[in-house]
N, C-alpha and C positions, 0 to 999 in steps of 0.2 A: 389466428382463429382457424380452425380445421374446416376443410372443405367438407360440403355435403356431398357424400357419394349416391350416384343413382345406381342402385343395383335391382335386378328384377327378382325380388323375394317373394313374391305373392304368386301363389299356385291354384288353380280350379282343383276342388275336391267333388267327384262325381263317384255315385255306388259304382260297385265292382260289377262287372258284367254289361255294363252299359256304354254306349259311344257318346264322345264329346257332344255330337251335333243333336241327338235327341235324348239327354240325360233329363229323368224326371223331376230330379232335385239336385241342387249343386250349392257350394259355399266356398269363399274364398278363405284360404289360410297362410300365414307367412311362414317363410323357411326362415332359420337362423344361419348366420355366417358359416358357422361351421357346416350345417347340413348342405350348404352351397357347394362350400369347398370340397368337401368329400363324395359329392354326386349322390346323396341319398333320395331315394324316393319316398315319399310319405305315403303312409297307409295306416288308417285310424277307424276306430269303430265308433260310430256315432248314431243319433236316432234320426230317423227317416221319417219325417210327419206324414208324407202319402202313404207309406206302408204301415205305419203306425208300431214300427219295431226298431231295434237296433241293427244296422247293417255296416258292413265295410266300406269304406270310401277310400278310392286310391287317387293319385295325384294325377292331374292331365294338365296339357297347356292351355294358357289363357287364350281365350277367342280374339282375334284381330278386333281392333277398335275401327268403328264406322264414324266418319267425320261428316 
């Protein structure tokens, strides 16, 4: 049986030009293993419900968990 690998493949996507601390909208998107190995930064265009238009989203670090 293969072991389950614990890899950090999820990233926060926030609108470009905004900081992680005060982002108006964000979503979580998974990275593929190939993107993780090659160090690719994600950048995608998606709908922003607050602005009601499509904007560019960039990859940001996940926030620390609070216990």
